[in-house]
C-alpha positions as CSV (number, residue, x, y, z in Angstrom):
1,M,-15.9,-16.6,-20.9
2,P,-14.6,-15.4,-24.3
3,R,-11.6,-13.1,-24.3
4,S,-12.1,-9.4,-24.7
5,V,-10.6,-7.4,-27.4
6,R,-7.8,-5.1,-26.3
7,P,-9.0,-1.5,-26.4
8,L,-7.3,1.2,-28.3
9,W,-4.6,3.0,-26.4
10,K,-6.1,6.4,-27.2
11,D,-9.4,5.4,-25.7
12,V,-7.8,4.2,-22.5
13,K,-5.6,7.3,-22.3
14,T,-8.7,9.6,-22.8
15,N,-10.4,8.0,-19.8
16,Y,-7.3,7.5,-17.5
17,K,-7.4,9.9,-14.5
18,L,-3.9,11.1,-13.4
19,A,-5.1,12.3,-10.0
20,G,-4.8,9.7,-7.3
21,T,-8.4,9.8,-6.4
22,H,-11.6,8.0,-7.4
23,S,-15.1,7.9,-5.9
24,C,-13.9,4.7,-4.1
25,S,-10.8,6.4,-2.6
26,L,-12.7,7.3,0.6
27,V,-12.4,3.6,1.4
28,F,-9.4,2.6,-0.8
29,P,-6.7,5.3,-0.8
30,N,-4.3,3.8,-3.3
31,T,-6.2,3.9,-6.6
32,C,-3.9,3.1,-9.5
33,A,-5.7,-0.2,-10.2
34,I,-9.1,1.3,-9.7
35,R,-8.3,4.2,-12.0
36,M,-6.8,1.9,-14.7
37,S,-9.8,-0.5,-14.4
38,E,-12.2,2.5,-14.9
39,A,-10.3,3.7,-18.0
40,L,-10.2,0.2,-19.4
41,V,-13.9,-0.3,-18.9
42,A,-14.7,3.1,-20.5
43,A,-12.7,2.0,-23.5
44,E,-14.0,-1.6,-23.6
45,S,-17.1,-2.1,-21.6
46,A,-17.0,-6.0,-21.7
47,L,-14.0,-5.9,-19.3
48,L,-16.3,-4.9,-16.4
49,N,-17.9,-8.3,-16.4
50,H,-14.5,-10.0,-16.4
51,F,-13.6,-7.9,-13.4
52,K,-16.8,-8.7,-11.5
53,T,-16.6,-12.4,-12.1
54,S,-12.8,-12.7,-11.5
55,G,-13.0,-13.5,-7.8
56,K,-10.4,-10.8,-7.2
57,N,-10.8,-7.9,-4.8
58,I,-13.0,-5.3,-6.4
59,C,-14.6,-2.0,-5.2
60,P,-18.4,-1.5,-5.0
61,H,-18.3,-0.2,-8.6
62,G,-16.8,-3.4,-9.9
63,Y,-13.3,-2.1,-10.5
64,V,-10.2,-4.0,-9.4
65,R,-8.4,-2.7,-6.3
66,G,-4.9,-4.2,-6.7
67,A,-2.3,-3.9,-9.4
68,Q,-1.4,-7.6,-9.4
69,D,-5.0,-8.6,-9.3
70,L,-5.7,-6.4,-12.4
71,A,-2.6,-7.8,-14.2
72,S,-3.8,-11.4,-13.4
73,I,-7.2,-10.6,-15.0
74,L,-5.6,-9.0,-18.0
75,R,-3.5,-12.0,-18.5
76,N,-6.6,-14.2,-18.5
77,V,-8.5,-11.9,-20.8
78,W,-5.8,-10.7,-23.2
79,G,-3.4,-13.5,-22.9
80,K,0.2,-13.6,-21.7
81,H,1.9,-10.2,-21.5
82,D,3.7,-9.1,-24.7
83,L,6.9,-8.1,-22.9
84,G,8.2,-8.9,-19.4
85,W,11.2,-8.2,-17.3
86,V,12.7,-9.2,-13.9
87,T,14.3,-6.3,-12.0
88,P,15.7,-4.5,-15.1
89,G,17.0,-1.5,-13.0
90,S,16.3,0.9,-15.8
91,K,14.0,1.2,-18.8
92,P,14.5,-1.8,-21.2
93,K,15.2,-0.8,-24.7
94,N,12.6,-3.1,-26.2
95,I,9.7,-1.0,-24.7
96,T,10.6,2.2,-26.5
97,G,8.2,3.2,-29.1
98,K,5.3,1.1,-27.8
99,R,2.1,2.0,-26.0
100,G,0.1,-0.1,-23.6
101,V,-0.5,-1.1,-20.0
102,I,2.4,-1.8,-17.7
103,C,2.3,-3.5,-14.3
104,Y,5.2,-3.2,-11.8
105,M,4.9,-6.0,-9.2
106,N,6.7,-6.5,-5.9
107,I,8.2,-3.0,-5.7
108,P,11.0,-2.9,-3.1
109,G,9.9,-1.0,0.0
110,Y,6.2,-1.0,-1.0
111,S,3.8,-3.2,0.8
112,G,0.9,-3.0,-1.7
113,Q,0.4,-5.1,-4.9
114,G,2.6,-2.8,-7.0
115,H,1.7,-0.2,-9.6
116,I,-0.2,-0.4,-12.9
117,D,0.0,2.4,-15.4
118,L,-0.2,3.4,-19.1
119,W,3.0,3.4,-21.1
120,N,3.4,6.1,-23.7
121,K,6.3,5.2,-26.1
122,T,9.1,6.4,-23.8
123,A,7.8,6.7,-20.3
124,P,4.8,5.8,-18.1
125,V,2.0,8.3,-17.9
126,G,2.6,8.2,-14.1
127,Q,5.5,6.5,-12.3
128,A,8.1,3.8,-13.3
129,Y,9.5,1.2,-10.9
130,W,12.3,-0.6,-12.7
131,K,13.5,-2.4,-9.6
132,A,10.1,-4.2,-9.4
133,S,9.9,-7.9,-10.3
134,P,8.3,-9.0,-12.4
135,I,7.1,-6.3,-14.7
136,W,4.5,-7.1,-17.4
137,F,3.5,-5.1,-20.5
138,W,0.6,-5.5,-22.9
139,K,0.6,-3.5,-26.1
140,L,-2.5,-1.5,-27.0
C-alpha cells in the first residue's frame, strides 16, 4: 500500500480532543491512541485504511487502541521517526521549535502501551513522559 502524506499539524490539532473520552471509551477507557487516530484520520482520511488493514488492535470505528501500535503504523506509513530518544529524563533540546506527533513507549510504572500526543514547539498538548524508552517523534 502506498505511503500516506503526513497531514498538516494545524489540521490534526483542530481535530484532537483533549478530554480523555471517545465514543469507544465505554469499552476502552484509555483513549490517547484512539483520540490521536481520530484526529489523524480527520486531517488525512487515507490513514483510516492503513489502520484497518494494519493487523493491530483497533476499535469498532477503525481507530488504533494502543500508543505503540499507532506508532508502529505511523512508522510504516510515514517512515522512520524524525527524532528519537532513549530515556532522556527531560525535554531534549532538539525538539524545541518543532510540531508533530510524539509517542512515549514503555513508561515506568505504567502497564499500557505508553502515551501518544501532539507536540507544540515547546511542550506536548497533553502529557510528557521523558523517562519513557524509546520516544519517537514525527514532524508535521
